[in-house]
Structure formats: structure tokens, C-alpha cells
PDB file of N, CA, C and O in Angstrom:
ATOM      1  N   UNK A   1     -19.826 -25.964  -1.301  1.00  0.00           N
ATOM      2  CA  UNK A   1     -20.039 -26.473  -0.111  1.00  0.00           C
ATOM      3  C   UNK A   1     -19.996 -27.671  -0.141  1.00  0.00           C
ATOM      4  O   UNK A   1     -19.504 -28.254   0.825  1.00  0.00           O
ATOM      5  N   UNK A   2     -20.611 -28.579  -1.511  1.00  0.00           N
ATOM      6  CA  UNK A   2     -20.608 -29.992  -1.186  1.00  0.00           C
ATOM      7  C   UNK A   2     -19.266 -30.208  -0.861  1.00  0.00           C
ATOM      8  O   UNK A   2     -19.029 -30.635   0.269  1.00  0.00           O
ATOM      9  N   UNK A   3     -18.268 -29.979  -1.693  1.00  0.00           N
ATOM     10  CA  UNK A   3     -16.826 -30.031  -1.612  1.00  0.00           C
ATOM     11  C   UNK A   3     -16.308 -30.343  -0.390  1.00  0.00           C
ATOM     12  O   UNK A   3     -15.757 -31.412  -0.127  1.00  0.00           O
ATOM     13  N   UNK A   4     -16.470 -29.458   0.342  1.00  0.00           N
ATOM     14  CA  UNK A   4     -16.473 -29.261   1.592  1.00  0.00           C
ATOM     15  C   UNK A   4     -16.515 -30.514   2.458  1.00  0.00           C
ATOM     16  O   UNK A   4     -15.635 -31.140   3.048  1.00  0.00           O
ATOM     17  N   UNK A   5     -18.264 -30.723   2.296  1.00  0.00           N
ATOM     18  CA  UNK A   5     -19.001 -31.294   2.901  1.00  0.00           C
ATOM     19  C   UNK A   5     -18.848 -33.111   2.847  1.00  0.00           C
ATOM     20  O   UNK A   5     -19.208 -33.897   3.723  1.00  0.00           O
ATOM     21  N   UNK A   6     -18.143 -33.453   1.411  1.00  0.00           N
ATOM     22  CA  UNK A   6     -17.339 -34.602   1.328  1.00  0.00           C
ATOM     23  C   UNK A   6     -16.109 -35.023   0.918  1.00  0.00           C
ATOM     24  O   UNK A   6     -15.764 -36.169   0.629  1.00  0.00           O
ATOM     25  N   UNK A   7     -15.351 -33.827   0.912  1.00  0.00           N
ATOM     26  CA  UNK A   7     -13.830 -34.226   0.671  1.00  0.00           C
ATOM     27  C   UNK A   7     -13.570 -34.046   2.314  1.00  0.00           C
ATOM     28  O   UNK A   7     -12.841 -35.030   2.443  1.00  0.00           O
ATOM     29  N   UNK A   8     -13.609 -33.788   2.929  1.00  0.00           N
ATOM     30  CA  UNK A   8     -12.695 -33.385   4.213  1.00  0.00           C
ATOM     31  C   UNK A   8     -13.595 -34.046   5.337  1.00  0.00           C
ATOM     32  O   UNK A   8     -14.803 -34.262   5.433  1.00  0.00           O
ATOM     33  N   UNK A   9     -12.516 -34.269   6.129  1.00  0.00           N
ATOM     34  CA  UNK A   9     -12.762 -35.035   7.790  1.00  0.00           C
ATOM     35  C   UNK A   9     -13.633 -33.994   8.527  1.00  0.00           C
ATOM     36  O   UNK A   9     -14.030 -32.927   8.060  1.00  0.00           O
ATOM     37  N   UNK A  10     -13.838 -34.443   9.640  1.00  0.00           N
ATOM     38  CA  UNK A  10     -14.524 -33.030  10.532  1.00  0.00           C
ATOM     39  C   UNK A  10     -13.211 -32.403  11.239  1.00  0.00           C
ATOM     40  O   UNK A  10     -12.931 -31.227  11.472  1.00  0.00           O
ATOM     41  N   UNK A  11     -12.574 -33.485  11.473  1.00  0.00           N
ATOM     42  CA  UNK A  11     -11.182 -32.581  11.934  1.00  0.00           C
ATOM     43  C   UNK A  11     -10.331 -31.655  11.211  1.00  0.00           C
ATOM     44  O   UNK A  11      -9.693 -30.725  11.705  1.00  0.00           O
ATOM     45  N   UNK A  12     -10.393 -32.057   9.799  1.00  0.00           N
ATOM     46  CA  UNK A  12     -10.055 -30.738   8.654  1.00  0.00           C
ATOM     47  C   UNK A  12     -10.882 -29.510   8.569  1.00  0.00           C
ATOM     48  O   UNK A  12     -10.435 -28.403   8.266  1.00  0.00           O
ATOM     49  N   UNK A  13     -12.123 -29.780   8.858  1.00  0.00           N
ATOM     50  CA  UNK A  13     -12.892 -28.657   8.544  1.00  0.00           C
ATOM     51  C   UNK A  13     -13.081 -28.173   9.575  1.00  0.00           C
ATOM     52  O   UNK A  13     -13.910 -27.271   9.454  1.00  0.00           O
ATOM     53  N   UNK A  14     -12.538 -28.364  11.169  1.00  0.00           N
ATOM     54  CA  UNK A  14     -12.621 -27.656  12.301  1.00  0.00           C
ATOM     55  C   UNK A  14     -11.456 -26.965  12.162  1.00  0.00           C
ATOM     56  O   UNK A  14     -11.508 -25.781  12.494  1.00  0.00           O
ATOM     57  N   UNK A  15     -10.078 -27.527  11.628  1.00  0.00           N
ATOM     58  CA  UNK A  15      -8.839 -26.906  11.216  1.00  0.00           C
ATOM     59  C   UNK A  15      -8.810 -25.773  10.153  1.00  0.00           C
ATOM     60  O   UNK A  15      -8.110 -24.761  10.179  1.00  0.00           O
ATOM     61  N   UNK A  16      -9.482 -26.055   9.452  1.00  0.00           N
ATOM     62  CA  UNK A  16     -10.243 -24.969   8.053  1.00  0.00           C
ATOM     63  C   UNK A  16     -10.795 -23.926   8.882  1.00  0.00           C
ATOM     64  O   UNK A  16     -10.095 -22.955   9.173  1.00  0.00           O
ATOM     65  N   UNK A  17     -12.089 -24.042   9.328  1.00  0.00           N
ATOM     66  CA  UNK A  17     -12.398 -23.057  10.228  1.00  0.00           C
ATOM     67  C   UNK A  17     -11.666 -22.248  11.222  1.00  0.00           C
ATOM     68  O   UNK A  17     -11.918 -21.052  11.370  1.00  0.00           O
ATOM     69  N   UNK A  18     -10.797 -22.849  11.884  1.00  0.00           N
ATOM     70  CA  UNK A  18      -9.626 -22.106  12.613  1.00  0.00           C
ATOM     71  C   UNK A  18      -9.061 -21.235  11.967  1.00  0.00           C
ATOM     72  O   UNK A  18      -9.098 -20.069  12.358  1.00  0.00           O
ATOM     73  N   UNK A  19      -8.408 -21.590  10.832  1.00  0.00           N
ATOM     74  CA  UNK A  19      -7.887 -20.945  10.061  1.00  0.00           C
ATOM     75  C   UNK A  19      -8.119 -20.087  10.064  1.00  0.00           C
ATOM     76  O   UNK A  19      -7.539 -19.189  10.674  1.00  0.00           O
ATOM     77  N   UNK A  20      -9.222 -19.975   9.274  1.00  0.00           N
ATOM     78  CA  UNK A  20     -10.128 -18.583   8.769  1.00  0.00           C
ATOM     79  C   UNK A  20     -10.393 -17.950   9.416  1.00  0.00           C
ATOM     80  O   UNK A  20     -10.627 -16.827   8.969  1.00  0.00           O
ATOM     81  N   UNK A  21     -10.566 -18.166  10.964  1.00  0.00           N
ATOM     82  CA  UNK A  21     -10.858 -17.620  12.057  1.00  0.00           C
ATOM     83  C   UNK A  21      -9.332 -16.238  12.514  1.00  0.00           C
ATOM     84  O   UNK A  21      -9.380 -15.042  12.801  1.00  0.00           O
ATOM     85  N   UNK A  22      -8.073 -17.314  12.351  1.00  0.00           N
ATOM     86  CA  UNK A  22      -6.989 -16.520  12.487  1.00  0.00           C
ATOM     87  C   UNK A  22      -6.938 -15.560  11.760  1.00  0.00           C
ATOM     88  O   UNK A  22      -6.692 -14.394  12.067  1.00  0.00           O
ATOM     89  N   UNK A  23      -7.230 -16.118  10.486  1.00  0.00           N
ATOM     90  CA  UNK A  23      -6.664 -15.149   9.573  1.00  0.00           C
ATOM     91  C   UNK A  23      -7.672 -13.744   9.736  1.00  0.00           C
ATOM     92  O   UNK A  23      -7.113 -12.649   9.791  1.00  0.00           O
ATOM     93  N   UNK A  24      -8.710 -13.803   9.788  1.00  0.00           N
ATOM     94  CA  UNK A  24      -9.413 -12.517  10.237  1.00  0.00           C
ATOM     95  C   UNK A  24      -9.382 -11.712  11.456  1.00  0.00           C
ATOM     96  O   UNK A  24      -9.698 -10.545  11.683  1.00  0.00           O
ATOM     97  N   UNK A  25      -8.798 -12.891  12.358  1.00  0.00           N
ATOM     98  CA  UNK A  25      -8.261 -11.806  13.614  1.00  0.00           C
ATOM     99  C   UNK A  25      -7.306 -11.242  12.970  1.00  0.00           C
ATOM    100  O   UNK A  25      -7.725 -10.122  12.678  1.00  0.00           O
ATOM    101  N   UNK A  26      -6.219 -11.381  12.565  1.00  0.00           N
ATOM    102  CA  UNK A  26      -4.815 -10.945  12.056  1.00  0.00           C
ATOM    103  C   UNK A  26      -4.929  -9.385  11.082  1.00  0.00           C
ATOM    104  O   UNK A  26      -4.307  -8.324  11.131  1.00  0.00           O
ATOM    105  N   UNK A  27      -6.291 -10.014  10.043  1.00  0.00           N
ATOM    106  CA  UNK A  27      -6.833  -8.751   9.477  1.00  0.00           C
ATOM    107  C   UNK A  27      -7.486  -7.715  10.507  1.00  0.00           C
ATOM    108  O   UNK A  27      -7.555  -6.514  10.246  1.00  0.00           O
ATOM    109  N   UNK A  28      -7.775  -8.057  11.231  1.00  0.00           N
ATOM    110  CA  UNK A  28      -8.476  -6.809  12.258  1.00  0.00           C
ATOM    111  C   UNK A  28      -7.215  -6.363  12.689  1.00  0.00           C
ATOM    112  O   UNK A  28      -6.718  -5.332  12.236  1.00  0.00           O
ATOM    113  N   UNK A  29      -6.644  -7.087  13.557  1.00  0.00           N
ATOM    114  CA  UNK A  29      -5.378  -6.315  14.505  1.00  0.00           C
ATOM    115  C   UNK A  29      -4.708  -5.366  13.091  1.00  0.00           C
ATOM    116  O   UNK A  29      -4.496  -4.168  13.281  1.00  0.00           O
ATOM    117  N   UNK A  30      -4.534  -5.715  12.301  1.00  0.00           N
ATOM    118  CA  UNK A  30      -3.337  -5.130  11.150  1.00  0.00           C
ATOM    119  C   UNK A  30      -4.190  -3.788  11.235  1.00  0.00           C
ATOM    120  O   UNK A  30      -3.745  -2.712  11.634  1.00  0.00           O
ATOM    121  N   UNK A  31      -5.843  -4.090  10.674  1.00  0.00           N
ATOM    122  CA  UNK A  31      -6.693  -2.841  10.631  1.00  0.00           C
ATOM    123  C   UNK A  31      -6.507  -1.793  11.236  1.00  0.00           C
ATOM    124  O   UNK A  31      -6.575  -0.736  10.608  1.00  0.00           O
ATOM    125  N   UNK A  32      -6.214  -1.796  12.649  1.00  0.00           N
ATOM    126  CA  UNK A  32      -6.267  -1.343  13.859  1.00  0.00           C
ATOM    127  C   UNK A  32      -4.760  -0.490  13.924  1.00  0.00           C
ATOM    128  O   UNK A  32      -4.532   0.673  14.258  1.00  0.00           O
ATOM    129  N   UNK A  33      -3.971  -1.432  13.520  1.00  0.00           N
ATOM    130  CA  UNK A  33      -2.458  -0.833  13.542  1.00  0.00           C
ATOM    131  C   UNK A  33      -2.120  -0.014  12.537  1.00  0.00           C
ATOM    132  O   UNK A  33      -1.316   0.902  12.714  1.00  0.00           O
ATOM    133  N   UNK A  34      -2.758  -0.279  11.246  1.00  0.00           N
ATOM    134  CA  UNK A  34      -2.325   0.808  10.019  1.00  0.00           C
ATOM    135  C   UNK A  34      -1.624   1.823  10.475  1.00  0.00           C
ATOM    136  O   UNK A  34      -0.412   1.655  10.340  1.00  0.00           O
ATOM    137  N   UNK A  35      -2.002   3.025  11.070  1.00  0.00           N
ATOM    138  CA  UNK A  35      -1.548   3.918  10.980  1.00  0.00           C
ATOM    139  C   UNK A  35      -0.024   4.017  11.689  1.00  0.00           C
ATOM    140  O   UNK A  35       0.951   4.546  11.154  1.00  0.00           O
ATOM    141  N   UNK A  36      -0.048   3.323  13.151  1.00  0.00           N
ATOM    142  CA  UNK A  36       1.468   3.642  13.652  1.00  0.00           C
ATOM    143  C   UNK A  36       2.297   2.415  12.064  1.00  0.00           C
ATOM    144  O   UNK A  36       3.342   2.786  11.529  1.00  0.00           O
ATOM    145  N   UNK A  37       1.652   1.205  11.646  1.00  0.00           N
ATOM    146  CA  UNK A  37       2.977   0.598  10.802  1.00  0.00           C
ATOM    147  C   UNK A  37       2.731   1.699   9.798  1.00  0.00           C
ATOM    148  O   UNK A  37       3.875   2.108   9.601  1.00  0.00           O
ATOM    149  N   UNK A  38       1.927   2.422   9.046  1.00  0.00           N
ATOM    150  CA  UNK A  38       2.147   3.765   8.415  1.00  0.00           C
ATOM    151  C   UNK A  38       3.689   3.897   8.695  1.00  0.00           C
ATOM    152  O   UNK A  38       4.683   3.311   8.266  1.00  0.00           O
ATOM    153  N   UNK A  39       3.462   4.956   9.635  1.00  0.00           N
ATOM    154  CA  UNK A  39       4.451   5.577  10.239  1.00  0.00           C
ATOM    155  C   UNK A  39       5.980   4.809  10.416  1.00  0.00           C
ATOM    156  O   UNK A  39       7.124   5.263  10.417  1.00  0.00           O
ATOM    157  N   UNK A  40       5.492   3.583  10.549  1.00  0.00           N
ATOM    158  CA  UNK A  40       6.931   3.186  11.023  1.00  0.00           C
ATOM    159  C   UNK A  40       7.700   2.338   9.257  1.00  0.00           C
ATOM    160  O   UNK A  40       8.836   2.000   8.924  1.00  0.00           O
ATOM    161  N   UNK A  41       6.769   2.315   8.785  1.00  0.00           N
ATOM    162  CA  UNK A  41       7.269   1.837   7.194  1.00  0.00           C
ATOM    163  C   UNK A  41       8.002   3.494   6.607  1.00  0.00           C
ATOM    164  O   UNK A  41       9.187   3.694   6.339  1.00  0.00           O
ATOM    165  N   UNK A  42       7.126   4.261   6.554  1.00  0.00           N
ATOM    166  CA  UNK A  42       7.495   5.926   6.141  1.00  0.00           C
ATOM    167  C   UNK A  42       8.943   6.259   6.814  1.00  0.00           C
ATOM    168  O   UNK A  42       9.760   6.914   6.167  1.00  0.00           O
ATOM    169  N   UNK A  43       9.216   5.835   8.010  1.00  0.00           N
ATOM    170  CA  UNK A  43      10.417   6.430   8.796  1.00  0.00           C
ATOM    171  C   UNK A  43      11.243   5.646   8.484  1.00  0.00           C
ATOM    172  O   UNK A  43      12.301   6.223   8.231  1.00  0.00           O
ATOM    173  N   UNK A  44      11.318   4.128   8.321  1.00  0.00           N
ATOM    174  CA  UNK A  44      12.169   3.208   8.119  1.00  0.00           C
ATOM    175  C   UNK A  44      12.593   3.731   6.320  1.00  0.00           C
ATOM    176  O   UNK A  44      13.746   4.013   5.995  1.00  0.00           O
ATOM    177  N   UNK A  45      11.707   3.757   5.591  1.00  0.00           N
ATOM    178  CA  UNK A  45      12.295   4.616   4.185  1.00  0.00           C
ATOM    179  C   UNK A  45      13.416   5.648   4.129  1.00  0.00           C
ATOM    180  O   UNK A  45      14.574   5.574   3.718  1.00  0.00           O
ATOM    181  N   UNK A  46      12.491   6.928   4.838  1.00  0.00           N
ATOM    182  CA  UNK A  46      13.184   8.090   5.452  1.00  0.00           C
ATOM    183  C   UNK A  46      14.974   7.817   5.985  1.00  0.00           C
ATOM    184  O   UNK A  46      15.916   8.512   5.605  1.00  0.00           O
ATOM    185  N   UNK A  47      15.047   6.863   6.749  1.00  0.00           N
ATOM    186  CA  UNK A  47      15.778   6.585   7.322  1.00  0.00           C
ATOM    187  C   UNK A  47      17.246   5.971   6.160  1.00  0.00           C
ATOM    188  O   UNK A  47      18.277   6.562   5.840  1.00  0.00           O
ATOM    189  N   UNK A  48      16.762   4.646   5.800  1.00  0.00           N
ATOM    190  CA  UNK A  48      17.370   4.044   4.541  1.00  0.00           C
ATOM    191  C   UNK A  48      17.969   5.402   3.389  1.00  0.00           C
ATOM    192  O   UNK A  48      19.124   5.801   3.239  1.00  0.00           O
ATOM    193  N   UNK A  49      17.012   5.752   2.878  1.00  0.00           N
ATOM    194  CA  UNK A  49      17.411   6.847   2.000  1.00  0.00           C
ATOM    195  C   UNK A  49      18.326   7.828   2.412  1.00  0.00           C
ATOM    196  O   UNK A  49      19.235   8.244   1.693  1.00  0.00           O
ATOM    197  N   UNK A  50      18.076   8.244   3.683  1.00  0.00           N
ATOM    198  CA  UNK A  50      19.532   9.233   4.634  1.00  0.00           C
ATOM    199  C   UNK A  50      20.187   8.461   4.392  1.00  0.00           C
ATOM    200  O   UNK A  50      20.863   8.824   3.429  1.00  0.00           O
ATOM    201  N   UNK A  51      20.529   7.157   4.819  1.00  0.00           N
ATOM    202  CA  UNK A  51      21.929   6.240   5.282  1.00  0.00           C
ATOM    203  C   UNK A  51      22.619   6.113   3.551  1.00  0.00           C
ATOM    204  O   UNK A  51      23.736   5.628   3.374  1.00  0.00           O
ATOM    205  N   UNK A  52      21.806   6.598   2.455  1.00  0.00           N
ATOM    206  CA  UNK A  52      21.974   6.052   1.410  1.00  0.00           C
ATOM    207  C   UNK A  52      22.701   7.466   0.666  1.00  0.00           C
ATOM    208  O   UNK A  52      23.702   7.359  -0.044  1.00  0.00           O
ATOM    209  N   UNK A  53      22.236   8.383   0.863  1.00  0.00           N
ATOM    210  CA  UNK A  53      22.726   9.874   0.730  1.00  0.00           C
ATOM    211  C   UNK A  53      23.632  10.088   1.486  1.00  0.00           C
ATOM    212  O   UNK A  53      24.693  10.272   0.890  1.00  0.00           O
ATOM    213  N   UNK A  54      23.689  10.146   2.508  1.00  0.00           N
ATOM    214  CA  UNK A  54      25.026  10.396   3.624  1.00  0.00           C
ATOM    215  C   UNK A  54      26.237   9.571   3.316  1.00  0.00           C
ATOM    216  O   UNK A  54      27.266  10.087   2.879  1.00  0.00           O
ATOM    217  N   UNK A  55      26.115   8.304   3.541  1.00  0.00           N
ATOM    218  CA  UNK A  55      27.164   7.088   3.953  1.00  0.00           C
ATOM    219  C   UNK A  55      27.706   6.548   2.271  1.00  0.00           C
ATOM    220  O   UNK A  55      28.913   6.452   2.050  1.00  0.00           O
ATOM    221  N   UNK A  56      26.695   6.232   1.196  1.00  0.00           N
ATOM    222  CA  UNK A  56      26.754   5.516   0.308  1.00  0.00           C
ATOM    223  C   UNK A  56      27.300   6.020  -0.820  1.00  0.00           C
ATOM    224  O   UNK A  56      28.342   5.577  -1.303  1.00  0.00           O
ATOM    225  N   UNK A  57      26.477   7.194  -1.419  1.00  0.00           N
ATOM    226  CA  UNK A  57      26.601   8.231  -2.347  1.00  0.00           C
ATOM    227  C   UNK A  57      27.773   8.804  -2.635  1.00  0.00           C
ATOM    228  O   UNK A  57      28.415   8.744  -3.684  1.00  0.00           O
ATOM    229  N   UNK A  58      28.120   9.614  -1.190  1.00  0.00           N
ATOM    230  CA  UNK A  58      29.450  10.558  -1.434  1.00  0.00           C
ATOM    231  C   UNK A  58      30.838   9.405  -2.011  1.00  0.00           C
ATOM    232  O   UNK A  58      31.614  10.075  -2.692  1.00  0.00           O
ATOM    233  N   UNK A  59      31.104   8.560  -1.951  1.00  0.00           N
ATOM    234  CA  UNK A  59      32.435   7.845  -2.082  1.00  0.00           C
ATOM    235  C   UNK A  59      32.224   7.604  -3.718  1.00  0.00           C
ATOM    236  O   UNK A  59      33.151   7.999  -4.426  1.00  0.00           O
ATOM    237  N   UNK A  60      31.316   7.115  -4.238  1.00  0.00           N
ATOM    238  CA  UNK A  60      31.430   7.884  -5.778  1.00  0.00           C
ATOM    239  C   UNK A  60      31.421   8.831  -6.525  1.00  0.00           C
ATOM    240  O   UNK A  60      31.925   9.034  -7.630  1.00  0.00           O
ATOM    241  N   UNK A  61      30.545   9.669  -5.561  1.00  0.00           N
ATOM    242  CA  UNK A  61      30.639  11.209  -6.150  1.00  0.00           C
ATOM    243  C   UNK A  61      32.359  11.815  -6.163  1.00  0.00           C
ATOM    244  O   UNK A  61      32.993  12.514  -6.954  1.00  0.00           O
ATOM    245  N   UNK A  62      32.671  11.180  -4.936  1.00  0.00           N
ATOM    246  CA  UNK A  62      34.435  11.700  -5.008  1.00  0.00           C
ATOM    247  C   UNK A  62      35.011  11.312  -5.996  1.00  0.00           C
ATOM    248  O   UNK A  62      35.469  12.088  -6.836  1.00  0.00           O
ATOM    249  N   UNK A  63      35.104   9.805  -6.085  1.00  0.00           N
ATOM    250  CA  UNK A  63      35.871   9.210  -7.088  1.00  0.00           C
ATOM    251  C   UNK A  63      35.733   9.896  -8.677  1.00  0.00           C
ATOM    252  O   UNK A  63      36.753   9.982  -9.361  1.00  0.00           O
ATOM    253  N   UNK A  64      34.551  10.324  -9.153  1.00  0.00           N
ATOM    254  CA  UNK A  64      33.709  10.533 -10.168  1.00  0.00           C
ATOM    255  C   UNK A  64      34.610  11.538 -10.679  1.00  0.00           C
ATOM    256  O   UNK A  64      35.284  11.463 -11.706  1.00  0.00           O
ATOM    257  N   UNK A  65      34.528  12.818  -9.562  1.00  0.00           N
ATOM    258  CA  UNK A  65      35.414  14.484  -9.217  1.00  0.00           C
ATOM    259  C   UNK A  65      36.807  14.026  -9.565  1.00  0.00           C
ATOM    260  O   UNK A  65      37.293  14.273 -10.669  1.00  0.00           O
ATOM    261  N   UNK A  66      37.487  13.323  -8.576  1.00  0.00           N
ATOM    262  CA  UNK A  66      38.806  13.155  -8.569  1.00  0.00           C
ATOM    263  C   UNK A  66      39.484  12.300  -9.906  1.00  0.00           C
ATOM    264  O   UNK A  66      40.618  12.642 -10.241  1.00  0.00           O
ATOM    265  N   UNK A  67      38.789  11.162 -10.696  1.00  0.00           N
ATOM    266  CA  UNK A  67      38.786  11.055 -11.724  1.00  0.00           C
ATOM    267  C   UNK A  67      38.607  11.767 -13.346  1.00  0.00           C
ATOM    268  O   UNK A  67      38.962  11.398 -14.466  1.00  0.00           O
ATOM    269  N   UNK A  68      37.894  12.926 -12.839  1.00  0.00           N
ATOM    270  CA  UNK A  68      37.350  13.628 -14.067  1.00  0.00           C
ATOM    271  C   UNK A  68      36.106  13.232 -14.793  1.00  0.00           C
ATOM    272  O   UNK A  68      35.684  13.813 -15.792  1.00  0.00           O
ATOM    273  N   UNK A  69      35.498  12.108 -14.167  1.00  0.00           N
ATOM    274  CA  UNK A  69      34.331  11.542 -14.620  1.00  0.00           C
ATOM    275  C   UNK A  69      32.831  12.149 -14.957  1.00  0.00           C
ATOM    276  O   UNK A  69      31.759  11.703 -14.547  1.00  0.00           O
ATOM    277  N   UNK A  70      33.068  13.379 -15.885  1.00  0.00           N
ATOM    278  CA  UNK A  70      31.925  14.513 -15.876  1.00  0.00           C
ATOM    279  C   UNK A  70      30.404  13.649 -15.762  1.00  0.00           C
ATOM    280  O   UNK A  70      29.484  13.757 -14.951  1.00  0.00           O
ATOM    281  N   UNK A  71      30.572  12.864 -16.808  1.00  0.00           N
ATOM    282  CA  UNK A  71      29.158  12.355 -17.434  1.00  0.00           C
ATOM    283  C   UNK A  71      28.536  11.327 -15.744  1.00  0.00           C
ATOM    284  O   UNK A  71      27.345  11.302 -15.433  1.00  0.00           O
ATOM    285  N   UNK A  72      29.307  10.823 -15.164  1.00  0.00           N
ATOM    286  CA  UNK A  72      29.011   9.991 -13.969  1.00  0.00           C
ATOM    287  C   UNK A  72      28.604  11.013 -13.006  1.00  0.00           C
ATOM    288  O   UNK A  72      27.485  11.184 -12.524  1.00  0.00           O
ATOM    289  N   UNK A  73      29.543  11.583 -12.825  1.00  0.00           N
ATOM    290  CA  UNK A  73      29.258  12.982 -11.817  1.00  0.00           C
ATOM    291  C   UNK A  73      28.190  13.800 -12.115  1.00  0.00           C
ATOM    292  O   UNK A  73      27.489  14.254 -11.211  1.00  0.00           O
ATOM    293  N   UNK A  74      28.005  14.018 -13.160  1.00  0.00           N
ATOM    294  CA  UNK A  74      26.714  14.799 -13.502  1.00  0.00           C
ATOM    295  C   UNK A  74      25.405  13.686 -13.320  1.00  0.00           C
ATOM    296  O   UNK A  74      24.471  14.244 -12.746  1.00  0.00           O
ATOM    297  N   UNK A  75      25.103  12.209 -13.679  1.00  0.00           N
ATOM    298  CA  UNK A  75      24.214  11.506 -13.044  1.00  0.00           C
ATOM    299  C   UNK A  75      23.983  11.536 -11.463  1.00  0.00           C
ATOM    300  O   UNK A  75      22.826  11.492 -11.044  1.00  0.00           O
ATOM    301  N   UNK A  76      25.213  11.621 -10.452  1.00  0.00           N
ATOM    302  CA  UNK A  76      25.450  10.973  -9.409  1.00  0.00           C
ATOM    303  C   UNK A  76      24.666  12.425  -8.882  1.00  0.00           C
ATOM    304  O   UNK A  76      23.641  12.295  -8.213  1.00  0.00           O
ATOM    305  N   UNK A  77      25.132  13.682  -9.174  1.00  0.00           N
ATOM    306  CA  UNK A  77      24.718  15.147  -8.428  1.00  0.00           C
ATOM    307  C   UNK A  77      23.247  15.087  -8.976  1.00  0.00           C
ATOM    308  O   UNK A  77      22.317  15.437  -8.250  1.00  0.00           O
ATOM    309  N   UNK A  78      23.082  14.738  -9.985  1.00  0.00           N
ATOM    310  CA  UNK A  78      21.131  14.583 -10.662  1.00  0.00           C
ATOM    311  C   UNK A  78      20.690  13.933  -9.578  1.00  0.00           C
ATOM    312  O   UNK A  78      19.952  14.550  -8.810  1.00  0.00           O
ATOM    313  N   UNK A  79      21.024  12.656  -9.312  1.00  0.00           N
ATOM    314  CA  UNK A  79      20.277  11.804  -8.117  1.00  0.00           C
ATOM    315  C   UNK A  79      20.279  12.413  -6.613  1.00  0.00           C
ATOM    316  O   UNK A  79      19.506  12.345  -5.658  1.00  0.00           O
ATOM    317  N   UNK A  80      21.597  13.078  -6.884  1.00  0.00           N
ATOM    318  CA  UNK A  80      21.759  13.546  -5.008  1.00  0.00           C
ATOM    319  C   UNK A  80      21.070  14.727  -4.958  1.00  0.00           C
ATOM    320  O   UNK A  80      21.189  15.311  -3.880  1.00  0.00           O
ATOM    321  N   UNK A  81      20.309  15.328  -5.874  1.00  0.00           N
ATOM    322  CA  UNK A  81      19.747  16.719  -5.563  1.00  0.00           C
ATOM    323  C   UNK A  81      18.620  16.739  -5.693  1.00  0.00           C
ATOM    324  O   UNK A  81      18.065  17.731  -5.220  1.00  0.00           O
ATOM    325  N   UNK A  82      17.520  15.431  -6.544  1.00  0.00           N
ATOM    326  CA  UNK A  82      16.542  15.463  -6.953  1.00  0.00           C
ATOM    327  C   UNK A  82      15.595  14.463  -5.599  1.00  0.00           C
ATOM    328  O   UNK A  82      14.364  14.477  -5.592  1.00  0.00           O
ATOM    329  N   UNK A  83      16.492  13.575  -4.436  1.00  0.00           N
ATOM    330  CA  UNK A  83      16.091  13.171  -3.699  1.00  0.00           C
ATOM    331  C   UNK A  83      16.085  13.975  -2.811  1.00  0.00           C
ATOM    332  O   UNK A  83      15.602  13.683  -1.717  1.00  0.00           O
TER     333      UNK A  83
END
């Protein structure tokens, strides 16, 4: 407490108190929005994974099959079916 009493001006102390209040307010708002944010994050992860599985992964899998790269094809299929 003495460090803030002697090292900061009154304006700096009030700015620090205001900043702490803002952080607490944001924390409170995020706590109330947690279920909504969690669902949004899960949905985003699901969409990104589906996009990867249906748009990005088939092309390397097709090329591995065409060039008879059985080991690479095995790894890609293993990833494709485990996700």
C-alpha cells in the first residue's frame, strides 16, 4: 500500500482504480456470456474441422492414391477416419 501512496500521483491512482474497475466489469460480463461463448467456440471448431475434412484433405488423399503412395495414403486415411 505504501508503494502506491508515495509513488503515484492522485491522477495515476484514480486511473489505476478505474482500470481495475473496467477489468472487473469485463470479467463479470464474460462470466455471464460464458455459455454463449462456449457454444460459439465449439461451433467454430466444428466448422473448421469439417472444412478441413471435406475441402482440404481429399486432394492430398487423391494424389497419394493416384501415385501409389500407400504409406501416405494410410496416414491420411487414418486421420480421416479417426476425426
